[in-house]
A tleap script that builds the chain and sets N, CA, C and O, in Angstrom:
source leaprc.protein.ff14SB
mol = sequence {
  NGLN VAL GLN LEU VAL GLU SER GLY GLY GLY
  LEU VAL GLN ALA GLY ASP SER LEU ARG LEU
  SER CYS ALA ALA SER GLY ARG THR PHE SER
  THR ALA ALA MET ALA TRP PHE ARG GLN ALA
  PRO GLY LYS GLU ARG GLU PHE VAL ALA ALA
  ILE SER TRP ASP GLY ALA ARG THR ASN TYR
  VAL ASP SER VAL LYS GLY ARG PHE ALA VAL
  SER ARG ASP ASN ALA LYS GLU THR VAL TYR
  LEU GLN MET ASN SER LEU LYS PRO GLU ASP
  THR ALA VAL TYR TYR CYS ALA ALA LYS SER
  PHE ALA ARG GLY VAL PRO THR THR ASN SER
  GLU TYR ASP TYR TRP GLY ARG GLY THR GLN
  VAL THR VAL SER CSER
}
set mol.1.N position { -128.816 -50.645 -34.039 }
set mol.1.CA position { -129.943 -49.924 -33.469 }
set mol.1.C position { -131.166 -50.823 -33.478 }
set mol.1.O position { -131.439 -51.494 -34.473 }
set mol.2.N position { -131.899 -50.840 -32.383 }
set mol.2.CA position { -133.127 -51.621 -32.273 }
set mol.2.C position { -134.230 -50.704 -31.777 }
set mol.2.O position { -134.047 -49.985 -30.795 }
set mol.3.N position { -135.358 -50.725 -32.439 }
set mol.3.CA position { -136.530 -49.988 -31.987 }
set mol.3.C position { -137.575 -50.967 -31.511 }
set mol.3.O position { -137.811 -51.991 -32.152 }
set mol.4.N position { -138.208 -50.661 -30.383 }
set mol.4.CA position { -139.151 -51.576 -29.742 }
set mol.4.C position { -140.492 -50.879 -29.538 }
set mol.4.O position { -140.541 -49.741 -29.072 }
set mol.5.N position { -141.579 -51.566 -29.888 }
set mol.5.CA position { -142.920 -51.021 -29.706 }
set mol.5.C position { -143.782 -52.068 -29.019 }
set mol.5.O position { -144.012 -53.149 -29.563 }
set mol.6.N position { -144.256 -51.746 -27.829 }
set mol.6.CA position { -145.101 -52.654 -27.063 }
set mol.6.C position { -146.574 -52.445 -27.423 }
set mol.6.O position { -146.984 -51.362 -27.841 }
set mol.7.N position { -147.350 -53.505 -27.249 }
set mol.7.CA position { -148.804 -53.420 -27.426 }
set mol.7.C position { -149.451 -54.526 -26.604 }
set mol.7.O position { -148.783 -55.448 -26.135 }
set mol.8.N position { -150.762 -54.414 -26.441 }
set mol.8.CA position { -151.510 -55.471 -25.768 }
set mol.8.C position { -151.944 -55.159 -24.352 }
set mol.8.O position { -152.645 -55.956 -23.728 }
set mol.9.N position { -151.539 -54.018 -23.838 }
set mol.9.CA position { -151.956 -53.657 -22.494 }
set mol.9.C position { -153.436 -53.307 -22.452 }
set mol.9.O position { -154.099 -53.191 -23.482 }
set mol.10.N position { -153.936 -53.141 -21.224 }
set mol.10.CA position { -155.337 -52.778 -21.091 }
set mol.10.C position { -155.803 -52.884 -19.664 }
set mol.10.O position { -155.012 -53.080 -18.741 }
set mol.11.N position { -157.120 -52.747 -19.498 }
set mol.11.CA position { -157.753 -52.852 -18.189 }
set mol.11.C position { -158.477 -54.189 -18.112 }
set mol.11.O position { -159.341 -54.490 -18.935 }
set mol.12.N position { -158.115 -54.983 -17.115 }
set mol.12.CA position { -158.735 -56.292 -16.935 }
set mol.12.C position { -159.071 -56.484 -15.462 }
set mol.12.O position { -158.674 -55.698 -14.601 }
set mol.13.N position { -159.814 -57.552 -15.204 }
set mol.13.CA position { -160.145 -57.883 -13.818 }
set mol.13.C position { -159.178 -58.926 -13.274 }
set mol.13.O position { -158.542 -59.655 -14.035 }
set mol.14.N position { -159.077 -58.986 -11.975 }
set mol.14.CA position { -158.222 -59.990 -11.340 }
set mol.14.C position { -158.624 -61.382 -11.822 }
set mol.14.O position { -159.807 -61.711 -11.903 }
set mol.15.N position { -157.618 -62.188 -12.139 }
set mol.15.CA position { -157.853 -63.526 -12.648 }
set mol.15.C position { -157.860 -63.637 -14.159 }
set mol.15.O position { -157.775 -64.737 -14.706 }
set mol.16.N position { -157.962 -62.504 -14.837 }
set mol.16.CA position { -157.969 -62.507 -16.301 }
set mol.16.C position { -156.558 -62.687 -16.853 }
set mol.16.O position { -155.574 -62.751 -16.116 }
set mol.17.N position { -156.504 -62.766 -18.176 }
set mol.17.CA position { -155.230 -62.917 -18.879 }
set mol.17.C position { -155.039 -61.805 -19.897 }
set mol.17.O position { -156.001 -61.225 -20.400 }
set mol.18.N position { -153.794 -61.526 -20.185 }
set mol.18.CA position { -153.412 -60.596 -21.255 }
set mol.18.C position { -152.155 -61.131 -21.911 }
set mol.18.O position { -151.348 -61.820 -21.287 }
set mol.19.N position { -152.007 -60.797 -23.188 }
set mol.19.CA position { -150.744 -61.103 -23.852 }
set mol.19.C position { -150.157 -59.817 -24.400 }
set mol.19.O position { -150.762 -59.149 -25.238 }
set mol.20.N position { -148.993 -59.485 -23.925 }
set mol.20.CA position { -148.271 -58.328 -24.429 }
set mol.20.C position { -147.372 -58.748 -25.584 }
set mol.20.O position { -146.831 -59.853 -25.606 }
set mol.21.N position { -147.229 -57.851 -26.527 }
set mol.21.CA position { -146.319 -58.068 -27.649 }
set mol.21.C position { -145.325 -56.928 -27.726 }
set mol.21.O position { -145.621 -55.796 -27.344 }
set mol.22.N position { -144.157 -57.239 -28.219 }
set mol.22.CA position { -143.126 -56.227 -28.430 }
set mol.22.C position { -142.540 -56.467 -29.814 }
set mol.22.O position { -141.833 -57.447 -30.049 }
set mol.23.N position { -142.848 -55.557 -30.715 }
set mol.23.CA position { -142.339 -55.656 -32.080 }
set mol.23.C position { -141.021 -54.913 -32.184 }
set mol.23.O position { -140.913 -53.750 -31.794 }
set mol.24.N position { -140.030 -55.594 -32.712 }
set mol.24.CA position { -138.695 -55.011 -32.806 }
set mol.24.C position { -138.308 -54.779 -34.255 }
set mol.24.O position { -138.720 -55.514 -35.152 }
set mol.25.N position { -137.527 -53.767 -34.462 }
set mol.25.CA position { -136.950 -53.527 -35.775 }
set mol.25.C position { -135.457 -53.330 -35.584 }
set mol.25.O position { -135.024 -52.719 -34.606 }
set mol.26.N position { -134.675 -53.846 -36.514 }
set mol.26.CA position { -133.234 -53.755 -36.365 }
set mol.26.C position { -132.588 -55.092 -36.640 }
set mol.26.O position { -133.200 -56.138 -36.426 }
set mol.27.N position { -131.374 -55.067 -37.107 }
set mol.27.CA position { -130.722 -56.277 -37.578 }
set mol.27.C position { -130.200 -57.164 -36.459 }
set mol.27.O position { -129.790 -58.294 -36.721 }
set mol.28.N position { -130.205 -56.689 -35.230 }
set mol.28.CA position { -129.608 -57.481 -34.161 }
set mol.28.C position { -130.625 -58.225 -33.316 }
set mol.28.O position { -130.259 -58.832 -32.309 }
set mol.29.N position { -131.908 -58.192 -33.704 }
set mol.29.CA position { -132.930 -58.810 -32.862 }
set mol.29.C position { -132.635 -60.281 -32.628 }
set mol.29.O position { -132.742 -60.765 -31.502 }
set mol.30.N position { -132.269 -60.987 -33.671 }
set mol.30.CA position { -132.101 -62.435 -33.544 }
set mol.30.C position { -130.944 -62.825 -32.642 }
set mol.30.O position { -130.841 -63.985 -32.244 }
set mol.31.N position { -130.078 -61.889 -32.313 }
set mol.31.CA position { -128.963 -62.177 -31.410 }
set mol.31.C position { -129.122 -61.469 -30.068 }
set mol.31.O position { -128.201 -61.463 -29.250 }
set mol.32.N position { -130.275 -60.881 -29.848 }
set mol.32.CA position { -130.493 -60.085 -28.634 }
set mol.32.C position { -131.274 -60.862 -27.581 }
set mol.32.O position { -132.232 -61.568 -27.893 }
set mol.33.N position { -130.849 -60.720 -26.340 }
set mol.33.CA position { -131.696 -61.144 -25.239 }
set mol.33.C position { -132.808 -60.111 -25.102 }
set mol.33.O position { -132.577 -58.913 -25.266 }
set mol.34.N position { -134.008 -60.580 -24.802 }
set mol.34.CA position { -135.154 -59.693 -24.675 }
set mol.34.C position { -135.747 -59.836 -23.281 }
set mol.34.O position { -135.717 -60.911 -22.682 }
set mol.35.N position { -136.281 -58.737 -22.782 }
set mol.35.CA position { -136.818 -58.774 -21.430 }
set mol.35.C position { -138.044 -57.891 -21.310 }
set mol.35.O position { -138.281 -57.002 -22.127 }
set mol.36.N position { -138.812 -58.160 -20.276 }
set mol.36.CA position { -139.924 -57.316 -19.861 }
set mol.36.C position { -139.627 -56.808 -18.456 }
set mol.36.O position { -139.242 -57.562 -17.562 }
set mol.37.N position { -139.821 -55.500 -18.295 }
set mol.37.CA position { -139.749 -54.858 -16.994 }
set mol.37.C position { -141.090 -54.179 -16.746 }
set mol.37.O position { -141.890 -54.017 -17.668 }
set mol.38.N position { -141.330 -53.790 -15.525 }
set mol.38.CA position { -142.552 -53.049 -15.219 }
set mol.38.C position { -142.269 -52.004 -14.144 }
set mol.38.O position { -141.351 -52.131 -13.333 }
set mol.39.N position { -143.096 -50.974 -14.179 }
set mol.39.CA position { -142.958 -49.902 -13.198 }
set mol.39.C position { -144.334 -49.462 -12.741 }
set mol.39.O position { -145.143 -48.965 -13.525 }
set mol.40.N position { -144.579 -49.652 -11.469 }
set mol.40.CA position { -145.826 -49.205 -10.869 }
set mol.40.C position { -145.647 -47.782 -10.340 }
set mol.40.O position { -144.521 -47.358 -10.083 }
set mol.41.N position { -146.747 -47.040 -10.175 }
set mol.41.CA position { -146.648 -45.662 -9.681 }
set mol.41.C position { -145.916 -45.605 -8.349 }
set mol.41.O position { -146.233 -46.349 -7.421 }
set mol.42.N position { -144.926 -44.709 -8.264 }
set mol.42.CA position { -144.187 -44.533 -7.032 }
set mol.42.C position { -143.160 -45.594 -6.739 }
set mol.42.O position { -142.538 -45.577 -5.677 }
set mol.43.N position { -142.969 -46.525 -7.666 }
set mol.43.CA position { -142.007 -47.604 -7.442 }
set mol.43.C position { -140.943 -47.596 -8.519 }
set mol.43.O position { -141.116 -47.002 -9.583 }
set mol.44.N position { -139.841 -48.265 -8.227 }
set mol.44.CA position { -138.779 -48.381 -9.211 }
set mol.44.C position { -139.152 -49.423 -10.267 }
set mol.44.O position { -139.974 -50.309 -10.030 }
set mol.45.N position { -138.531 -49.292 -11.424 }
set mol.45.CA position { -138.740 -50.273 -12.475 }
set mol.45.C position { -138.152 -51.605 -12.028 }
set mol.45.O position { -137.030 -51.661 -11.523 }
set mol.46.N position { -138.916 -52.675 -12.217 }
set mol.46.CA position { -138.454 -53.979 -11.798 }
set mol.46.C position { -138.471 -54.980 -12.945 }
set mol.46.O position { -139.282 -54.899 -13.867 }
set mol.47.N position { -137.548 -55.920 -12.849 }
set mol.47.CA position { -137.459 -56.999 -13.822 }
set mol.47.C position { -138.666 -57.923 -13.691 }
set mol.47.O position { -139.109 -58.218 -12.580 }
set mol.48.N position { -139.201 -58.381 -14.830 }
set mol.48.CA position { -140.317 -59.328 -14.830 }
set mol.48.C position { -139.900 -60.658 -15.449 }
set mol.48.O position { -140.042 -61.712 -14.829 }
set mol.49.N position { -139.386 -60.602 -16.674 }
set mol.49.CA position { -139.045 -61.840 -17.377 }
set mol.49.C position { -138.050 -61.536 -18.483 }
set mol.49.O position { -137.995 -60.418 -18.995 }
set mol.50.N position { -137.263 -62.546 -18.845 }
set mol.50.CA position { -136.312 -62.383 -19.929 }
set mol.50.C position { -136.154 -63.693 -20.672 }
set mol.50.O position { -136.428 -64.767 -20.135 }
set mol.51.N position { -135.705 -63.589 -21.923 }
set mol.51.CA position { -135.524 -64.769 -22.760 }
set mol.51.C position { -134.252 -64.597 -23.574 }
set mol.51.O position { -133.946 -63.504 -24.051 }
set mol.52.N position { -133.517 -65.689 -23.726 }
set mol.52.CA position { -132.264 -65.636 -24.470 }
set mol.52.C position { -132.522 -65.477 -25.957 }
set mol.52.O position { -133.659 -65.598 -26.414 }
set mol.53.N position { -131.477 -65.208 -26.702 }
set mol.53.CA position { -131.594 -64.915 -28.129 }
set mol.53.C position { -132.238 -66.067 -28.895 }
set mol.53.O position { -132.928 -65.844 -29.891 }
set mol.54.N position { -132.014 -67.301 -28.431 }
set mol.54.CA position { -132.541 -68.462 -29.134 }
set mol.54.C position { -133.787 -69.024 -28.468 }
set mol.54.O position { -134.314 -70.042 -28.916 }
set mol.55.N position { -134.262 -68.393 -27.421 }
set mol.55.CA position { -135.451 -68.876 -26.731 }
set mol.55.C position { -135.222 -70.060 -25.818 }
set mol.55.O position { -136.165 -70.577 -25.219 }
set mol.56.N position { -133.971 -70.495 -25.706 }
set mol.56.CA position { -133.685 -71.705 -24.939 }
set mol.56.C position { -133.705 -71.478 -23.432 }
set mol.56.O position { -133.958 -72.402 -22.659 }
set mol.57.N position { -133.437 -70.247 -23.025 }
set mol.57.CA position { -133.378 -69.941 -21.595 }
set mol.57.C position { -134.310 -68.799 -21.265 }
set mol.57.O position { -134.452 -67.848 -22.033 }
set mol.58.N position { -134.941 -68.905 -20.115 }
set mol.58.CA position { -135.808 -67.848 -19.622 }
set mol.58.C position { -135.510 -67.587 -18.154 }
set mol.58.O position { -134.891 -68.398 -17.465 }
set mol.59.N position { -135.967 -66.441 -17.704 }
set mol.59.CA position { -135.768 -66.058 -16.312 }
set mol.59.C position { -136.977 -65.237 -15.888 }
set mol.59.O position { -137.494 -64.438 -16.669 }
set mol.60.N position { -137.428 -65.433 -14.653 }
set mol.60.CA position { -138.610 -64.737 -14.160 }
set mol.60.C position { -138.391 -64.234 -12.742 }
set mol.60.O position { -137.660 -64.837 -11.957 }
set mol.61.N position { -139.031 -63.133 -12.434 }
set mol.61.CA position { -139.074 -62.706 -11.042 }
set mol.61.C position { -140.005 -63.661 -10.302 }
set mol.61.O position { -140.969 -64.163 -10.881 }
set mol.62.N position { -139.723 -63.912 -9.039 }
set mol.62.CA position { -140.480 -64.926 -8.294 }
set mol.62.C position { -141.981 -64.650 -8.288 }
set mol.62.O position { -142.783 -65.584 -8.317 }
set mol.63.N position { -142.361 -63.390 -8.251 }
set mol.63.CA position { -143.778 -63.049 -8.096 }
set mol.63.C position { -144.623 -63.422 -9.308 }
set mol.63.O position { -145.850 -63.442 -9.207 }
set mol.64.N position { -144.013 -63.715 -10.440 }
set mol.64.CA position { -144.793 -64.062 -11.632 }
set mol.64.C position { -144.574 -65.496 -12.094 }
set mol.64.O position { -145.215 -65.945 -13.044 }
set mol.65.N position { -143.681 -66.212 -11.437 }
set mol.65.CA position { -143.414 -67.597 -11.832 }
set mol.65.C position { -144.688 -68.427 -11.751 }
set mol.65.O position { -145.422 -68.374 -10.764 }
set mol.66.N position { -144.935 -69.192 -12.804 }
set mol.66.CA position { -146.140 -70.013 -12.863 }
set mol.66.C position { -147.348 -69.283 -13.413 }
set mol.66.O position { -148.363 -69.914 -13.708 }
set mol.67.N position { -147.265 -67.964 -13.560 }
set mol.67.CA position { -148.385 -67.185 -14.091 }
set mol.67.C position { -148.046 -66.528 -15.429 }
set mol.67.O position { -148.902 -66.429 -16.308 }
set mol.68.N position { -146.808 -66.084 -15.582 }
set mol.68.CA position { -146.379 -65.404 -16.799 }
set mol.68.C position { -145.463 -66.310 -17.609 }
set mol.68.O position { -144.763 -67.162 -17.063 }
set mol.69.N position { -145.482 -66.110 -18.917 }
set mol.69.CA position { -144.581 -66.856 -19.789 }
set mol.69.C position { -144.075 -65.935 -20.893 }
set mol.69.O position { -144.857 -65.278 -21.580 }
set mol.70.N position { -142.766 -65.899 -21.049 }
set mol.70.CA position { -142.146 -65.093 -22.097 }
set mol.70.C position { -141.760 -66.012 -23.255 }
set mol.70.O position { -141.301 -67.136 -23.054 }
set mol.71.N position { -141.958 -65.506 -24.464 }
set mol.71.CA position { -141.599 -66.263 -25.658 }
set mol.71.C position { -141.190 -65.302 -26.753 }
set mol.71.O position { -141.379 -64.093 -26.626 }
set mol.72.N position { -140.633 -65.828 -27.822 }
set mol.72.CA position { -140.213 -64.967 -28.926 }
set mol.72.C position { -140.356 -65.707 -30.242 }
set mol.72.O position { -140.325 -66.935 -30.313 }
set mol.73.N position { -140.514 -64.897 -31.281 }
set mol.73.CA position { -140.576 -65.405 -32.650 }
set mol.73.C position { -139.571 -64.587 -33.445 }
set mol.73.O position { -139.860 -63.461 -33.849 }
set mol.74.N position { -138.401 -65.148 -33.667 }
set mol.74.CA position { -137.348 -64.389 -34.336 }
set mol.74.C position { -137.699 -64.065 -35.784 }
set mol.74.O position { -137.258 -63.046 -36.316 }
set mol.75.N position { -138.481 -64.916 -36.417 }
set mol.75.CA position { -138.885 -64.637 -37.798 }
set mol.75.C position { -139.778 -63.399 -37.869 }
set mol.75.O position { -139.747 -62.650 -38.844 }
set mol.76.N position { -140.566 -63.203 -36.824 }
set mol.76.CA position { -141.452 -62.028 -36.779 }
set mol.76.C position { -140.836 -60.878 -35.996 }
set mol.76.O position { -141.426 -59.802 -35.896 }
set mol.77.N position { -139.655 -61.105 -35.443 }
set mol.77.CA position { -138.975 -60.086 -34.618 }
set mol.77.C position { -139.898 -59.567 -33.519 }
set mol.77.O position { -140.035 -58.361 -33.315 }
set mol.78.N position { -140.506 -60.479 -32.839 }
set mol.78.CA position { -141.475 -60.132 -31.809 }
set mol.78.C position { -141.240 -60.991 -30.568 }
set mol.78.O position { -140.944 -62.182 -30.663 }
set mol.79.N position { -141.378 -60.363 -29.415 }
set mol.79.CA position { -141.331 -61.076 -28.153 }
set mol.79.C position { -142.671 -60.877 -27.453 }
set mol.79.O position { -143.298 -59.825 -27.571 }
set mol.80.N position { -143.097 -61.904 -26.725 }
set mol.80.CA position { -144.413 -61.905 -26.102 }
set mol.80.C position { -144.288 -62.107 -24.593 }
set mol.80.O position { -143.320 -62.684 -24.098 }
set mol.81.N position { -145.290 -61.617 -23.889 }
set mol.81.CA position { -145.419 -61.923 -22.476 }
set mol.81.C position { -146.868 -62.330 -22.236 }
set mol.81.O position { -147.770 -61.492 -22.241 }
set mol.82.N position { -147.079 -63.616 -22.029 }
set mol.82.CA position { -148.399 -64.126 -21.706 }
set mol.82.C position { -148.580 -64.015 -20.200 }
set mol.82.O position { -147.799 -64.573 -19.430 }
set mol.83.N position { -149.607 -63.296 -19.789 }
set mol.83.CA position { -149.848 -63.055 -18.371 }
set mol.83.C position { -151.191 -63.664 -17.992 }
set mol.83.O position { -152.237 -63.237 -18.482 }
set mol.84.N position { -151.157 -64.647 -17.133 }
set mol.84.CA position { -152.358 -65.321 -16.663 }
set mol.84.C position { -152.573 -65.059 -15.179 }
set mol.84.O position { -151.656 -64.648 -14.467 }
set mol.85.N position { -153.781 -65.300 -14.732 }
set mol.85.CA position { -154.113 -65.138 -13.300 }
set mol.85.C position { -153.634 -63.794 -12.766 }
set mol.85.O position { -152.994 -63.712 -11.718 }
set mol.86.N position { -153.954 -62.756 -13.505 }
set mol.86.CA position { -153.467 -61.423 -13.144 }
set mol.86.C position { -154.011 -60.979 -11.793 }
set mol.86.O position { -155.132 -61.302 -11.403 }
set mol.87.N position { -153.165 -60.223 -11.095 }
set mol.87.CA position { -153.497 -59.714 -9.773 }
set mol.87.C position { -153.413 -58.189 -9.786 }
set mol.87.O position { -152.708 -57.616 -10.617 }
set mol.88.N position { -154.120 -57.531 -8.878 }
set mol.88.CA position { -154.020 -56.058 -8.835 }
set mol.88.C position { -152.583 -55.569 -8.688 }
set mol.88.O position { -152.240 -54.504 -9.202 }
set mol.89.N position { -151.750 -56.319 -8.005 }
set mol.89.CA position { -150.344 -55.906 -7.834 }
set mol.89.C position { -149.518 -56.036 -9.115 }
set mol.89.O position { -148.354 -55.635 -9.145 }
set mol.90.N position { -150.109 -56.589 -10.165 }
set mol.90.CA position { -149.434 -56.612 -11.465 }
set mol.90.C position { -149.641 -55.310 -12.230 }
set mol.90.O position { -149.053 -55.117 -13.294 }
set mol.91.N position { -150.460 -54.430 -11.704 }
set mol.91.CA position { -150.724 -53.156 -12.356 }
set mol.91.C position { -149.439 -52.344 -12.473 }
set mol.91.O position { -148.755 -52.093 -11.480 }
set mol.92.N position { -149.122 -51.940 -13.696 }
set mol.92.CA position { -147.883 -51.202 -13.953 }
set mol.92.C position { -147.814 -50.855 -15.433 }
set mol.92.O position { -148.619 -51.320 -16.240 }
set mol.93.N position { -146.844 -50.037 -15.762 }
set mol.93.CA position { -146.459 -49.867 -17.158 }
set mol.93.C position { -145.405 -50.931 -17.455 }
set mol.93.O position { -144.410 -51.058 -16.743 }
set mol.94.N position { -145.643 -51.683 -18.510 }
set mol.94.CA position { -144.738 -52.767 -18.878 }
set mol.94.C position { -143.862 -52.331 -20.048 }
set mol.94.O position { -144.352 -51.838 -21.064 }
set mol.95.N position { -142.566 -52.520 -19.882 }
set mol.95.CA position { -141.588 -52.114 -20.875 }
set mol.95.C position { -140.863 -53.320 -21.458 }
set mol.95.O position { -140.541 -54.276 -20.753 }
set mol.96.N position { -140.622 -53.253 -22.733 }
set mol.96.CA position { -139.814 -54.246 -23.426 }
set mol.96.C position { -138.389 -53.704 -23.534 }
set mol.96.O position { -138.188 -52.505 -23.727 }
set mol.97.N position { -137.412 -54.588 -23.410 }
set mol.97.CA position { -136.015 -54.171 -23.484 }
set mol.97.C position { -135.207 -55.200 -24.264 }
set mol.97.O position { -135.546 -56.383 -24.308 }
set mol.98.N position { -134.134 -54.720 -24.874 }
set mol.98.CA position { -133.275 -55.599 -25.675 }
set mol.98.C position { -131.815 -55.370 -25.328 }
set mol.98.O position { -131.374 -54.241 -25.113 }
set mol.99.N position { -131.075 -56.476 -25.280 }
set mol.99.CA position { -129.625 -56.399 -25.098 }
set mol.99.C position { -128.984 -57.104 -26.286 }
set mol.99.O position { -129.122 -58.314 -26.461 }
set mol.100.N position { -128.289 -56.331 -27.087 }
set mol.100.CA position { -127.686 -56.869 -28.310 }
set mol.100.C position { -126.565 -57.843 -27.991 }
set mol.100.O position { -125.826 -57.682 -27.020 }
set mol.101.N position { -126.461 -58.861 -28.840 }
set mol.101.CA position { -125.366 -59.836 -28.751 }
set mol.101.C position { -125.202 -60.392 -27.343 }
set mol.101.O position { -124.088 -60.498 -26.829 }
set mol.102.N position { -126.309 -60.740 -26.736 }
set mol.102.CA position { -126.277 -61.216 -25.353 }
set mol.102.C position { -126.049 -62.716 -25.309 }
set mol.102.O position { -126.621 -63.471 -26.095 }
set mol.103.N position { -125.200 -63.140 -24.371 }
set mol.103.CA position { -124.976 -64.572 -24.196 }
set mol.103.C position { -125.926 -65.156 -23.167 }
set mol.103.O position { -126.347 -66.307 -23.280 }
set mol.104.N position { -126.257 -64.371 -22.177 }
set mol.104.CA position { -127.064 -64.876 -21.078 }
set mol.104.C position { -128.468 -64.314 -21.110 }
set mol.104.O position { -128.991 -63.948 -22.163 }
set mol.105.N position { -129.069 -64.253 -19.927 }
set mol.105.CA position { -130.424 -63.737 -19.771 }
set mol.105.C position { -130.387 -62.698 -18.648 }
set mol.105.O position { -130.759 -62.995 -17.513 }
set mol.106.N position { -129.943 -61.495 -18.961 }
set mol.106.CA position { -129.769 -60.475 -17.913 }
set mol.106.C position { -131.078 -60.104 -17.235 }
set mol.106.O position { -132.156 -60.208 -17.821 }
set mol.107.N position { -130.957 -59.670 -15.987 }
set mol.107.CA position { -132.155 -59.320 -15.220 }
set mol.107.C position { -132.124 -57.900 -14.663 }
set mol.107.O position { -133.050 -57.504 -13.955 }
set mol.108.N position { -131.091 -57.130 -14.964 }
set mol.108.CA position { -131.016 -55.777 -14.418 }
set mol.108.C position { -131.165 -54.725 -15.507 }
set mol.108.O position { -130.772 -54.936 -16.654 }
set mol.109.N position { -131.743 -53.582 -15.124 }
set mol.109.CA position { -131.989 -52.488 -16.065 }
set mol.109.C position { -130.740 -52.111 -16.856 }
set mol.109.O position { -130.779 -51.956 -18.077 }
set mol.110.N position { -129.642 -51.970 -16.137 }
set mol.110.CA position { -128.439 -51.397 -16.728 }
set mol.110.C position { -127.829 -52.278 -17.811 }
set mol.110.O position { -127.000 -51.814 -18.595 }
set mol.111.N position { -128.228 -53.532 -17.857 }
set mol.111.CA position { -127.651 -54.438 -18.851 }
set mol.111.C position { -128.337 -54.344 -20.210 }
set mol.111.O position { -127.848 -54.908 -21.189 }
set mol.112.N position { -129.444 -53.649 -20.280 }
set mol.112.CA position { -130.196 -53.580 -21.530 }
set mol.112.C position { -129.920 -52.284 -22.276 }
set mol.112.O position { -129.830 -51.207 -21.686 }
set mol.113.N position { -129.788 -52.420 -23.588 }
set mol.113.CA position { -129.368 -51.305 -24.435 }
set mol.113.C position { -130.527 -50.494 -24.990 }
set mol.113.O position { -130.407 -49.282 -25.170 }
set mol.114.N position { -131.648 -51.152 -25.261 }
set mol.114.CA position { -132.764 -50.502 -25.936 }
set mol.114.C position { -134.060 -50.746 -25.169 }
set mol.114.O position { -134.261 -51.798 -24.563 }
set mol.115.N position { -134.933 -49.737 -25.217 }
set mol.115.CA position { -136.179 -49.790 -24.466 }
set mol.115.C position { -137.337 -49.289 -25.310 }
set mol.115.O position { -137.186 -48.381 -26.127 }
set mol.116.N position { -138.505 -49.904 -25.096 }
set mol.116.CA position { -139.720 -49.376 -25.688 }
set mol.116.C position { -140.315 -48.301 -24.799 }
set mol.116.O position { -139.763 -47.967 -23.750 }
set mol.117.N position { -141.459 -47.757 -25.234 }
set mol.117.CA position { -142.087 -46.685 -24.471 }
set mol.117.C position { -143.059 -47.196 -23.419 }
set mol.117.O position { -143.496 -46.440 -22.551 }
set mol.118.N position { -143.391 -48.459 -23.493 }
set mol.118.CA position { -144.231 -49.043 -22.469 }
set mol.118.C position { -145.692 -49.155 -22.860 }
set mol.118.O position { -146.182 -48.435 -23.730 }
set mol.119.N position { -146.383 -50.086 -22.186 }
set mol.119.CA position { -147.819 -50.255 -22.355 }
set mol.119.C position { -148.430 -50.459 -20.969 }
set mol.119.O position { -147.887 -51.186 -20.137 }
set mol.120.N position { -149.566 -49.803 -20.738 }
set mol.120.CA position { -150.182 -49.826 -19.405 }
set mol.120.C position { -151.008 -51.097 -19.222 }
set mol.120.O position { -151.807 -51.477 -20.078 }
set mol.121.N position { -150.788 -51.734 -18.085 }
set mol.121.CA position { -151.609 -52.871 -17.662 }
set mol.121.C position { -152.238 -52.505 -16.327 }
set mol.121.O position { -151.545 -52.193 -15.359 }
set mol.122.N position { -153.560 -52.549 -16.295 }
set mol.122.CA position { -154.285 -52.239 -15.068 }
set mol.122.C position { -155.182 -53.416 -14.707 }
set mol.122.O position { -155.998 -53.861 -15.514 }
set mol.123.N position { -155.020 -53.911 -13.491 }
set mol.123.CA position { -155.798 -55.057 -13.037 }
set mol.123.C position { -156.668 -54.606 -11.869 }
set mol.123.O position { -156.163 -54.195 -10.824 }
set mol.124.N position { -157.973 -54.688 -12.063 }
set mol.124.CA position { -158.900 -54.266 -11.020 }
set mol.124.C position { -159.284 -55.466 -10.145 }
set mol.124.O position { -159.320 -56.605 -10.609 }
set mol.125.N position { -159.563 -55.185 -8.900 }
set mol.125.CA position { -159.911 -56.268 -7.954 }
set mol.125.C position { -161.397 -56.550 -7.940 }
set mol.125.O position { -161.853 -57.426 -7.204 }
savepdb mol mol.pdb
quit
């Protein structure tokens, strides 16, 4: 069992930065692939970024490449999403997700076993 709690969301202006954190509890964190998804009003939840259990591999949706960076600290059982050069279209609820005993870096909702409750990110123009 893994429990995930996101933090770090807020209201910012276009061009600003935010760092989201996801604190995990549970014995499988160090072997879990971790990901960030987001859901804007009226839209489906979409993949944003993911990182392998050892941090060696990452994956990003094209719209955030070069602006967002995912990282993890297994000792602290925390995964981060550094978001730079934010745009109004980044406005969404951001969710952290975990896939236990993952070999790869999954990018689809259905591949993840555990989810946080989300944190709101609002970017004003």
